[in-house]
Jmol script that loads the backbone (N, CA, C; Angstrom):
load data "model"
ATOM      1  N   UNK A   1     144.969 -92.967 -10.942  1.00  0.00           N
ATOM      2  CA  UNK A   1     144.446 -91.573 -10.942  1.00  0.00           C
ATOM      3  C   UNK A   1     143.031 -91.760 -10.928  1.00  0.00           C
ATOM      4  N   UNK A   2     142.474 -92.339  -9.821  1.00  0.00           N
ATOM      5  CA  UNK A   2     141.108 -92.453  -9.516  1.00  0.00           C
ATOM      6  C   UNK A   2     140.522 -91.404  -8.753  1.00  0.00           C
ATOM      7  N   UNK A   3     139.314 -90.626  -9.323  1.00  0.00           N
ATOM      8  CA  UNK A   3     138.984 -89.487  -8.569  1.00  0.00           C
ATOM      9  C   UNK A   3     139.174 -88.144  -9.384  1.00  0.00           C
ATOM     10  N   UNK A   4     140.124 -88.250 -10.590  1.00  0.00           N
ATOM     11  CA  UNK A   4     140.205 -87.047 -11.298  1.00  0.00           C
ATOM     12  C   UNK A   4     139.590 -87.167 -12.591  1.00  0.00           C
ATOM     13  N   UNK A   5     139.337 -85.881 -13.146  1.00  0.00           N
ATOM     14  CA  UNK A   5     138.384 -86.134 -14.343  1.00  0.00           C
ATOM     15  C   UNK A   5     139.109 -85.157 -15.255  1.00  0.00           C
ATOM     16  N   UNK A   6     139.733 -85.606 -16.520  1.00  0.00           N
ATOM     17  CA  UNK A   6     140.495 -84.686 -17.394  1.00  0.00           C
ATOM     18  C   UNK A   6     139.405 -84.452 -18.442  1.00  0.00           C
ATOM     19  N   UNK A   7     138.732 -83.281 -18.341  1.00  0.00           N
ATOM     20  CA  UNK A   7     137.561 -82.895 -19.288  1.00  0.00           C
ATOM     21  C   UNK A   7     137.369 -81.322 -19.326  1.00  0.00           C
ATOM     22  N   UNK A   8     137.078 -81.040 -20.444  1.00  0.00           N
ATOM     23  CA  UNK A   8     136.652 -79.574 -20.493  1.00  0.00           C
ATOM     24  C   UNK A   8     135.231 -79.261 -20.246  1.00  0.00           C
ATOM     25  N   UNK A   9     134.572 -80.091 -19.917  1.00  0.00           N
ATOM     26  CA  UNK A   9     133.026 -80.111 -19.756  1.00  0.00           C
ATOM     27  C   UNK A   9     132.834 -79.100 -18.291  1.00  0.00           C
ATOM     28  N   UNK A  10     131.688 -78.348 -18.584  1.00  0.00           N
ATOM     29  CA  UNK A  10     131.375 -77.680 -17.587  1.00  0.00           C
ATOM     30  C   UNK A  10     129.732 -77.646 -17.295  1.00  0.00           C
ATOM     31  N   UNK A  11     129.293 -77.315 -16.220  1.00  0.00           N
ATOM     32  CA  UNK A  11     127.758 -77.370 -15.975  1.00  0.00           C
ATOM     33  C   UNK A  11     126.987 -76.472 -16.848  1.00  0.00           C
ATOM     34  N   UNK A  12     125.938 -76.937 -17.338  1.00  0.00           N
ATOM     35  CA  UNK A  12     125.162 -76.082 -18.217  1.00  0.00           C
ATOM     36  C   UNK A  12     124.399 -74.926 -17.543  1.00  0.00           C
ATOM     37  N   UNK A  13     124.915 -73.607 -18.220  1.00  0.00           N
ATOM     38  CA  UNK A  13     124.709 -72.371 -17.469  1.00  0.00           C
ATOM     39  C   UNK A  13     122.936 -72.467 -17.478  1.00  0.00           C
ATOM     40  N   UNK A  14     122.137 -72.710 -18.364  1.00  0.00           N
ATOM     41  CA  UNK A  14     120.596 -72.860 -18.397  1.00  0.00           C
ATOM     42  C   UNK A  14     120.171 -73.741 -17.275  1.00  0.00           C
ATOM     43  N   UNK A  15     120.835 -74.920 -17.115  1.00  0.00           N
ATOM     44  CA  UNK A  15     120.481 -75.836 -16.115  1.00  0.00           C
ATOM     45  C   UNK A  15     120.724 -75.152 -14.673  1.00  0.00           C
ATOM     46  N   UNK A  16     121.751 -74.506 -14.604  1.00  0.00           N
ATOM     47  CA  UNK A  16     122.007 -73.876 -13.177  1.00  0.00           C
ATOM     48  C   UNK A  16     120.916 -72.917 -13.039  1.00  0.00           C
ATOM     49  N   UNK A  17     120.597 -72.084 -13.975  1.00  0.00           N
ATOM     50  CA  UNK A  17     119.606 -71.060 -13.664  1.00  0.00           C
ATOM     51  C   UNK A  17     118.196 -71.780 -13.581  1.00  0.00           C
ATOM     52  N   UNK A  18     117.846 -72.975 -14.335  1.00  0.00           N
ATOM     53  CA  UNK A  18     116.686 -73.355 -14.088  1.00  0.00           C
ATOM     54  C   UNK A  18     116.724 -73.895 -12.633  1.00  0.00           C
ATOM     55  N   UNK A  19     117.769 -74.561 -11.705  1.00  0.00           N
ATOM     56  CA  UNK A  19     117.858 -74.991 -10.634  1.00  0.00           C
ATOM     57  C   UNK A  19     117.514 -73.717  -9.547  1.00  0.00           C
ATOM     58  N   UNK A  20     118.138 -72.708  -9.974  1.00  0.00           N
ATOM     59  CA  UNK A  20     117.992 -71.402  -8.977  1.00  0.00           C
ATOM     60  C   UNK A  20     116.548 -71.103  -9.125  1.00  0.00           C
ATOM     61  N   UNK A  21     115.787 -71.070 -10.162  1.00  0.00           N
ATOM     62  CA  UNK A  21     114.446 -70.739 -10.367  1.00  0.00           C
ATOM     63  C   UNK A  21     113.631 -71.768  -9.534  1.00  0.00           C
ATOM     64  N   UNK A  22     114.008 -72.980  -9.474  1.00  0.00           N
ATOM     65  CA  UNK A  22     113.207 -73.956  -8.636  1.00  0.00           C
ATOM     66  C   UNK A  22     113.579 -73.583  -7.130  1.00  0.00           C
ATOM     67  N   UNK A  23     114.780 -73.274  -6.800  1.00  0.00           N
ATOM     68  CA  UNK A  23     114.888 -72.984  -5.333  1.00  0.00           C
ATOM     69  C   UNK A  23     114.193 -71.855  -5.007  1.00  0.00           C
ATOM     70  N   UNK A  24     113.999 -70.635  -5.910  1.00  0.00           N
ATOM     71  CA  UNK A  24     113.280 -69.527  -5.648  1.00  0.00           C
ATOM     72  C   UNK A  24     111.805 -69.667  -5.589  1.00  0.00           C
ATOM     73  N   UNK A  25     111.462 -70.756  -6.269  1.00  0.00           N
ATOM     74  CA  UNK A  25     109.983 -70.999  -6.266  1.00  0.00           C
ATOM     75  C   UNK A  25     109.697 -71.832  -4.878  1.00  0.00           C
ATOM     76  N   UNK A  26     110.414 -72.750  -4.437  1.00  0.00           N
ATOM     77  CA  UNK A  26     110.207 -73.430  -3.316  1.00  0.00           C
ATOM     78  C   UNK A  26     110.215 -72.466  -2.093  1.00  0.00           C
ATOM     79  N   UNK A  27     111.045 -71.489  -2.079  1.00  0.00           N
ATOM     80  CA  UNK A  27     111.059 -70.573  -1.017  1.00  0.00           C
ATOM     81  C   UNK A  27     109.967 -69.807  -1.075  1.00  0.00           C
ATOM     82  N   UNK A  28     109.452 -69.262  -2.039  1.00  0.00           N
ATOM     83  CA  UNK A  28     108.170 -68.550  -2.190  1.00  0.00           C
ATOM     84  C   UNK A  28     107.063 -69.229  -1.612  1.00  0.00           C
ATOM     85  N   UNK A  29     106.960 -70.538  -2.171  1.00  0.00           N
ATOM     86  CA  UNK A  29     105.741 -71.505  -1.529  1.00  0.00           C
ATOM     87  C   UNK A  29     105.836 -71.567  -0.240  1.00  0.00           C
ATOM     88  N   UNK A  30     107.110 -71.787   0.418  1.00  0.00           N
ATOM     89  CA  UNK A  30     107.206 -71.965   1.697  1.00  0.00           C
ATOM     90  C   UNK A  30     107.091 -70.765   2.505  1.00  0.00           C
ATOM     91  N   UNK A  31     107.348 -69.714   2.025  1.00  0.00           N
ATOM     92  CA  UNK A  31     106.822 -68.331   2.836  1.00  0.00           C
ATOM     93  C   UNK A  31     105.563 -68.102   2.568  1.00  0.00           C
ATOM     94  N   UNK A  32     104.914 -68.421   1.555  1.00  0.00           N
ATOM     95  CA  UNK A  32     103.448 -68.286   1.388  1.00  0.00           C
ATOM     96  C   UNK A  32     102.858 -69.263   2.634  1.00  0.00           C
ATOM     97  N   UNK A  33     103.066 -70.615   2.693  1.00  0.00           N
ATOM     98  CA  UNK A  33     102.622 -71.381   3.281  1.00  0.00           C
ATOM     99  C   UNK A  33     102.573 -70.945   4.952  1.00  0.00           C
ATOM    100  N   UNK A  34     103.837 -70.286   5.112  1.00  0.00           N
ATOM    101  CA  UNK A  34     103.996 -69.889   6.848  1.00  0.00           C
ATOM    102  C   UNK A  34     103.312 -68.558   6.901  1.00  0.00           C
ATOM    103  N   UNK A  35     103.119 -67.779   5.815  1.00  0.00           N
ATOM    104  CA  UNK A  35     102.409 -66.450   6.054  1.00  0.00           C
ATOM    105  C   UNK A  35     100.710 -66.858   6.242  1.00  0.00           C
ATOM    106  N   UNK A  36     100.475 -67.911   5.387  1.00  0.00           N
ATOM    107  CA  UNK A  36      98.851 -68.320   5.423  1.00  0.00           C
ATOM    108  C   UNK A  36      98.607 -68.944   6.884  1.00  0.00           C
ATOM    109  N   UNK A  37      99.649 -69.711   7.346  1.00  0.00           N
ATOM    110  CA  UNK A  37      99.449 -70.222   8.570  1.00  0.00           C
ATOM    111  C   UNK A  37      99.327 -69.099   9.851  1.00  0.00           C
ATOM    112  N   UNK A  38     100.206 -68.311   9.575  1.00  0.00           N
ATOM    113  CA  UNK A  38     100.148 -67.425  10.668  1.00  0.00           C
ATOM    114  C   UNK A  38      98.872 -66.264  10.660  1.00  0.00           C
ATOM    115  N   UNK A  39      98.371 -66.560   9.526  1.00  0.00           N
ATOM    116  CA  UNK A  39      97.270 -65.400   9.367  1.00  0.00           C
ATOM    117  C   UNK A  39      95.922 -66.305   9.452  1.00  0.00           C
ATOM    118  N   UNK A  40      95.986 -67.608   9.938  1.00  0.00           N
ATOM    119  CA  UNK A  40      94.903 -68.603  10.086  1.00  0.00           C
ATOM    120  C   UNK A  40      94.172 -68.691   8.670  1.00  0.00           C
ATOM    121  N   UNK A  41      94.811 -68.732   7.662  1.00  0.00           N
ATOM    122  CA  UNK A  41      94.186 -69.113   6.305  1.00  0.00           C
ATOM    123  C   UNK A  41      93.680 -67.861   5.765  1.00  0.00           C
ATOM    124  N   UNK A  42      93.936 -66.562   6.180  1.00  0.00           N
ATOM    125  CA  UNK A  42      93.456 -65.351   5.602  1.00  0.00           C
ATOM    126  C   UNK A  42      94.605 -64.454   5.068  1.00  0.00           C
ATOM    127  N   UNK A  43      95.565 -65.127   4.339  1.00  0.00           N
ATOM    128  CA  UNK A  43      96.557 -64.311   3.779  1.00  0.00           C
ATOM    129  C   UNK A  43      96.217 -63.374   2.844  1.00  0.00           C
ATOM    130  N   UNK A  44      95.252 -63.365   2.204  1.00  0.00           N
ATOM    131  CA  UNK A  44      95.003 -62.162   1.130  1.00  0.00           C
ATOM    132  C   UNK A  44      95.711 -62.578   0.152  1.00  0.00           C
ATOM    133  N   UNK A  45      95.884 -61.314  -0.674  1.00  0.00           N
ATOM    134  CA  UNK A  45      96.343 -61.249  -2.026  1.00  0.00           C
ATOM    135  C   UNK A  45      97.875 -61.568  -2.114  1.00  0.00           C
ATOM    136  N   UNK A  46      98.689 -61.353  -1.074  1.00  0.00           N
ATOM    137  CA  UNK A  46     100.171 -61.463  -1.262  1.00  0.00           C
ATOM    138  C   UNK A  46     100.224 -63.271  -1.389  1.00  0.00           C
ATOM    139  N   UNK A  47      99.454 -64.059  -0.774  1.00  0.00           N
ATOM    140  CA  UNK A  47      99.554 -65.358  -0.916  1.00  0.00           C
ATOM    141  C   UNK A  47      99.479 -65.858  -2.530  1.00  0.00           C
ATOM    142  N   UNK A  48      98.329 -65.253  -3.022  1.00  0.00           N
ATOM    143  CA  UNK A  48      97.902 -65.385  -4.441  1.00  0.00           C
ATOM    144  C   UNK A  48      99.223 -64.989  -5.257  1.00  0.00           C
ATOM    145  N   UNK A  49      99.721 -63.750  -5.002  1.00  0.00           N
ATOM    146  CA  UNK A  49     100.932 -63.326  -5.706  1.00  0.00           C
ATOM    147  C   UNK A  49     102.088 -64.309  -5.697  1.00  0.00           C
ATOM    148  N   UNK A  50     102.453 -64.634  -4.545  1.00  0.00           N
ATOM    149  CA  UNK A  50     103.713 -65.619  -4.236  1.00  0.00           C
ATOM    150  C   UNK A  50     103.334 -66.872  -5.013  1.00  0.00           C
ATOM    151  N   UNK A  51     102.135 -67.381  -4.962  1.00  0.00           N
ATOM    152  CA  UNK A  51     101.815 -68.720  -5.664  1.00  0.00           C
ATOM    153  C   UNK A  51     102.000 -68.664  -7.226  1.00  0.00           C
ATOM    154  N   UNK A  52     101.496 -67.557  -7.585  1.00  0.00           N
ATOM    155  CA  UNK A  52     101.528 -67.170  -9.044  1.00  0.00           C
ATOM    156  C   UNK A  52     102.903 -66.991  -9.796  1.00  0.00           C
ATOM    157  N   UNK A  53     103.717 -65.985  -8.812  1.00  0.00           N
ATOM    158  CA  UNK A  53     104.993 -65.795  -9.405  1.00  0.00           C
ATOM    159  C   UNK A  53     105.812 -67.283  -9.395  1.00  0.00           C
ATOM    160  N   UNK A  54     105.644 -67.932  -8.200  1.00  0.00           N
ATOM    161  CA  UNK A  54     106.210 -69.380  -8.199  1.00  0.00           C
ATOM    162  C   UNK A  54     105.891 -70.217  -9.270  1.00  0.00           C
ATOM    163  N   UNK A  55     104.563 -70.074  -9.706  1.00  0.00           N
ATOM    164  CA  UNK A  55     104.164 -70.803 -10.837  1.00  0.00           C
ATOM    165  C   UNK A  55     104.801 -70.553 -11.943  1.00  0.00           C
ATOM    166  N   UNK A  56     104.876 -69.215 -12.357  1.00  0.00           N
ATOM    167  CA  UNK A  56     105.621 -68.676 -13.643  1.00  0.00           C
ATOM    168  C   UNK A  56     107.160 -68.852 -13.639  1.00  0.00           C
ATOM    169  N   UNK A  57     107.568 -68.845 -12.338  1.00  0.00           N
ATOM    170  CA  UNK A  57     109.162 -69.315 -12.086  1.00  0.00           C
ATOM    171  C   UNK A  57     109.256 -70.780 -12.620  1.00  0.00           C
ATOM    172  N   UNK A  58     108.384 -71.723 -12.343  1.00  0.00           N
ATOM    173  CA  UNK A  58     108.442 -73.056 -12.542  1.00  0.00           C
ATOM    174  C   UNK A  58     108.526 -73.245 -13.956  1.00  0.00           C
ATOM    175  N   UNK A  59     107.375 -72.429 -14.737  1.00  0.00           N
ATOM    176  CA  UNK A  59     107.123 -72.761 -16.091  1.00  0.00           C
ATOM    177  C   UNK A  59     108.480 -72.541 -16.733  1.00  0.00           C
ATOM    178  N   UNK A  60     109.038 -71.331 -16.328  1.00  0.00           N
ATOM    179  CA  UNK A  60     110.299 -70.620 -17.028  1.00  0.00           C
ATOM    180  C   UNK A  60     111.302 -71.527 -16.776  1.00  0.00           C
ATOM    181  N   UNK A  61     111.397 -72.081 -15.634  1.00  0.00           N
ATOM    182  CA  UNK A  61     112.443 -73.143 -15.148  1.00  0.00           C
ATOM    183  C   UNK A  61     112.616 -74.247 -15.708  1.00  0.00           C
ATOM    184  N   UNK A  62     111.230 -74.680 -16.060  1.00  0.00           N
ATOM    185  CA  UNK A  62     111.171 -76.192 -16.771  1.00  0.00           C
ATOM    186  C   UNK A  62     111.485 -75.849 -18.303  1.00  0.00           C
ATOM    187  N   UNK A  63     111.177 -75.012 -19.093  1.00  0.00           N
ATOM    188  CA  UNK A  63     111.506 -74.648 -20.214  1.00  0.00           C
ATOM    189  C   UNK A  63     113.095 -74.500 -20.270  1.00  0.00           C
ATOM    190  N   UNK A  64     113.639 -73.715 -19.435  1.00  0.00           N
ATOM    191  CA  UNK A  64     115.157 -73.475 -19.468  1.00  0.00           C
ATOM    192  C   UNK A  64     115.828 -75.029 -19.237  1.00  0.00           C
ATOM    193  N   UNK A  65     115.281 -75.629 -18.240  1.00  0.00           N
ATOM    194  CA  UNK A  65     115.893 -76.869 -17.979  1.00  0.00           C
ATOM    195  C   UNK A  65     116.066 -77.942 -19.042  1.00  0.00           C
ATOM    196  N   UNK A  66     114.691 -77.980 -19.693  1.00  0.00           N
ATOM    197  CA  UNK A  66     114.518 -78.771 -20.978  1.00  0.00           C
ATOM    198  C   UNK A  66     115.508 -78.445 -22.328  1.00  0.00           C
ATOM    199  N   UNK A  67     115.547 -76.884 -22.285  1.00  0.00           N
ATOM    200  CA  UNK A  67     116.329 -76.706 -23.595  1.00  0.00           C
ATOM    201  C   UNK A  67     118.020 -76.684 -23.181  1.00  0.00           C
ATOM    202  N   UNK A  68     118.334 -76.888 -21.873  1.00  0.00           N
ATOM    203  CA  UNK A  68     119.597 -77.178 -21.507  1.00  0.00           C
ATOM    204  C   UNK A  68     120.113 -78.433 -22.072  1.00  0.00           C
ATOM    205  N   UNK A  69     119.379 -79.289 -22.278  1.00  0.00           N
ATOM    206  CA  UNK A  69     119.701 -80.447 -22.738  1.00  0.00           C
ATOM    207  C   UNK A  69     120.410 -80.381 -24.109  1.00  0.00           C
ATOM    208  N   UNK A  70     120.159 -79.497 -24.850  1.00  0.00           N
ATOM    209  CA  UNK A  70     120.576 -79.283 -26.214  1.00  0.00           C
ATOM    210  C   UNK A  70     122.269 -78.876 -26.241  1.00  0.00           C
ATOM    211  N   UNK A  71     122.560 -78.346 -25.169  1.00  0.00           N
ATOM    212  CA  UNK A  71     123.864 -78.043 -25.034  1.00  0.00           C
ATOM    213  C   UNK A  71     124.857 -79.098 -25.228  1.00  0.00           C
ATOM    214  N   UNK A  72     126.117 -78.799 -25.917  1.00  0.00           N
ATOM    215  CA  UNK A  72     126.970 -79.964 -25.963  1.00  0.00           C
ATOM    216  C   UNK A  72     128.272 -79.777 -25.088  1.00  0.00           C
ATOM    217  N   UNK A  73     128.916 -80.636 -24.824  1.00  0.00           N
ATOM    218  CA  UNK A  73     129.950 -80.770 -24.160  1.00  0.00           C
ATOM    219  C   UNK A  73     129.732 -80.064 -22.399  1.00  0.00           C
ATOM    220  N   UNK A  74     128.735 -80.502 -21.913  1.00  0.00           N
ATOM    221  CA  UNK A  74     128.467 -80.029 -20.613  1.00  0.00           C
ATOM    222  C   UNK A  74     127.821 -81.224 -19.737  1.00  0.00           C
ATOM    223  N   UNK A  75     127.942 -80.877 -18.454  1.00  0.00           N
ATOM    224  CA  UNK A  75     127.391 -81.925 -17.525  1.00  0.00           C
ATOM    225  C   UNK A  75     125.795 -81.540 -17.395  1.00  0.00           C
ATOM    226  N   UNK A  76     124.978 -82.722 -17.166  1.00  0.00           N
ATOM    227  CA  UNK A  76     123.556 -82.391 -17.001  1.00  0.00           C
ATOM    228  C   UNK A  76     123.120 -82.607 -15.743  1.00  0.00           C
ATOM    229  N   UNK A  77     123.734 -82.643 -14.688  1.00  0.00           N
ATOM    230  CA  UNK A  77     123.255 -82.663 -13.141  1.00  0.00           C
ATOM    231  C   UNK A  77     122.362 -81.630 -12.925  1.00  0.00           C
ATOM    232  N   UNK A  78     122.654 -80.094 -13.030  1.00  0.00           N
ATOM    233  CA  UNK A  78     121.771 -79.136 -12.839  1.00  0.00           C
ATOM    234  C   UNK A  78     120.470 -79.123 -13.838  1.00  0.00           C
ATOM    235  N   UNK A  79     120.748 -79.653 -15.091  1.00  0.00           N
ATOM    236  CA  UNK A  79     119.668 -79.640 -16.067  1.00  0.00           C
ATOM    237  C   UNK A  79     118.537 -80.457 -15.493  1.00  0.00           C
ATOM    238  N   UNK A  80     118.959 -81.853 -15.059  1.00  0.00           N
ATOM    239  CA  UNK A  80     118.015 -82.698 -14.493  1.00  0.00           C
ATOM    240  C   UNK A  80     117.528 -82.144 -13.452  1.00  0.00           C
ATOM    241  N   UNK A  81     118.242 -81.745 -12.432  1.00  0.00           N
ATOM    242  CA  UNK A  81     117.766 -81.267 -10.864  1.00  0.00           C
ATOM    243  C   UNK A  81     116.864 -80.232 -11.247  1.00  0.00           C
ATOM    244  N   UNK A  82     116.932 -79.100 -12.088  1.00  0.00           N
ATOM    245  CA  UNK A  82     116.312 -78.076 -12.100  1.00  0.00           C
ATOM    246  C   UNK A  82     115.106 -78.663 -13.016  1.00  0.00           C
ATOM    247  N   UNK A  83     115.116 -79.452 -13.838  1.00  0.00           N
ATOM    248  CA  UNK A  83     113.837 -79.918 -14.754  1.00  0.00           C
ATOM    249  C   UNK A  83     113.039 -80.431 -13.873  1.00  0.00           C
ATOM    250  N   UNK A  84     113.250 -81.435 -13.017  1.00  0.00           N
ATOM    251  CA  UNK A  84     112.499 -82.295 -12.334  1.00  0.00           C
ATOM    252  C   UNK A  84     111.820 -81.545 -11.122  1.00  0.00           C
ATOM    253  N   UNK A  85     112.706 -80.725 -10.421  1.00  0.00           N
ATOM    254  CA  UNK A  85     111.949 -79.737  -9.356  1.00  0.00           C
ATOM    255  C   UNK A  85     111.043 -78.887  -9.834  1.00  0.00           C
ATOM    256  N   UNK A  86     111.509 -78.412 -10.998  1.00  0.00           N
ATOM    257  CA  UNK A  86     110.454 -77.363 -11.528  1.00  0.00           C
ATOM    258  C   UNK A  86     109.151 -78.098 -12.146  1.00  0.00           C
ATOM    259  N   UNK A  87     109.043 -79.237 -12.544  1.00  0.00           N
ATOM    260  CA  UNK A  87     108.047 -79.859 -12.961  1.00  0.00           C
ATOM    261  C   UNK A  87     107.302 -80.387 -11.773  1.00  0.00           C
ATOM    262  N   UNK A  88     107.903 -80.709 -10.624  1.00  0.00           N
ATOM    263  CA  UNK A  88     107.139 -81.014  -9.434  1.00  0.00           C
ATOM    264  C   UNK A  88     106.354 -79.906  -8.899  1.00  0.00           C
ATOM    265  N   UNK A  89     107.200 -78.588  -8.839  1.00  0.00           N
ATOM    266  CA  UNK A  89     106.374 -77.351  -8.428  1.00  0.00           C
ATOM    267  C   UNK A  89     105.355 -76.611  -9.403  1.00  0.00           C
ATOM    268  N   UNK A  90     105.735 -77.204 -10.616  1.00  0.00           N
ATOM    269  CA  UNK A  90     104.512 -76.921 -11.787  1.00  0.00           C
ATOM    270  C   UNK A  90     103.225 -77.428 -11.489  1.00  0.00           C
ATOM    271  N   UNK A  91     103.336 -78.839 -11.096  1.00  0.00           N
ATOM    272  CA  UNK A  91     102.046 -79.682 -10.909  1.00  0.00           C
ATOM    273  C   UNK A  91     101.627 -79.213  -9.450  1.00  0.00           C
ATOM    274  N   UNK A  92     102.276 -78.867  -8.556  1.00  0.00           N
ATOM    275  CA  UNK A  92     101.746 -78.588  -7.240  1.00  0.00           C
ATOM    276  C   UNK A  92     101.073 -77.149  -7.385  1.00  0.00           C
ATOM    277  N   UNK A  93     101.730 -76.172  -7.981  1.00  0.00           N
ATOM    278  CA  UNK A  93     101.029 -74.973  -8.274  1.00  0.00           C
ATOM    279  C   UNK A  93      99.586 -75.181  -9.000  1.00  0.00           C
ATOM    280  N   UNK A  94      99.854 -75.893  -9.965  1.00  0.00           N
ATOM    281  CA  UNK A  94      98.543 -76.050 -10.899  1.00  0.00           C
ATOM    282  C   UNK A  94      97.432 -76.843 -10.117  1.00  0.00           C
ATOM    283  N   UNK A  95      97.802 -77.780  -9.225  1.00  0.00           N
ATOM    284  CA  UNK A  95      96.828 -78.665  -8.497  1.00  0.00           C
ATOM    285  C   UNK A  95      96.269 -77.431  -7.450  1.00  0.00           C
ATOM    286  N   UNK A  96      96.997 -76.799  -6.734  1.00  0.00           N
ATOM    287  CA  UNK A  96      96.383 -75.729  -5.985  1.00  0.00           C
ATOM    288  C   UNK A  96      95.642 -74.569  -6.618  1.00  0.00           C
ATOM    289  N   UNK A  97      95.857 -74.318  -7.693  1.00  0.00           N
ATOM    290  CA  UNK A  97      94.910 -73.407  -8.408  1.00  0.00           C
ATOM    291  C   UNK A  97      93.668 -74.198  -8.686  1.00  0.00           C
ATOM    292  N   UNK A  98      93.649 -75.473  -9.220  1.00  0.00           N
ATOM    293  CA  UNK A  98      92.630 -76.133  -9.642  1.00  0.00           C
ATOM    294  C   UNK A  98      91.766 -76.441  -8.433  1.00  0.00           C
ATOM    295  N   UNK A  99      92.222 -76.722  -7.173  1.00  0.00           N
ATOM    296  CA  UNK A  99      91.465 -76.956  -6.116  1.00  0.00           C
ATOM    297  C   UNK A  99      90.774 -75.735  -5.699  1.00  0.00           C
ATOM    298  N   UNK A 100      91.334 -74.550  -5.894  1.00  0.00           N
ATOM    299  CA  UNK A 100      90.676 -73.335  -5.522  1.00  0.00           C
ATOM    300  C   UNK A 100      89.523 -72.909  -6.448  1.00  0.00           C
ATOM    301  N   UNK A 101      89.687 -73.466  -7.620  1.00  0.00           N
ATOM    302  CA  UNK A 101      88.460 -73.259  -8.470  1.00  0.00           C
ATOM    303  C   UNK A 101      87.249 -73.829  -8.143  1.00  0.00           C
TER     304      UNK A 101
END
end "model"
wireframe off; spacefill off
backbone 0.3
color backbone group
């Protein structure tokens, strides 16, 4: 019976939500970069708002991803994926804000 898993485990809901927040953050950063290139670097306030919301999403996603490791009888694939992606996005956004200062 190779390839079958007989278990009641499911994916962590907080881990899935953390991964969704990471994907949304990546999409916002990508859209902000696209708008900034189209405007020759003069994107204005909309770019800052996109980056700030992405920063907030990554903070929330990191917290949810880390908290999802406390769940019992779940798989941790999305917990790991969401946590790692959100930490990378968080560091990226933080570095962009610090470069701008």
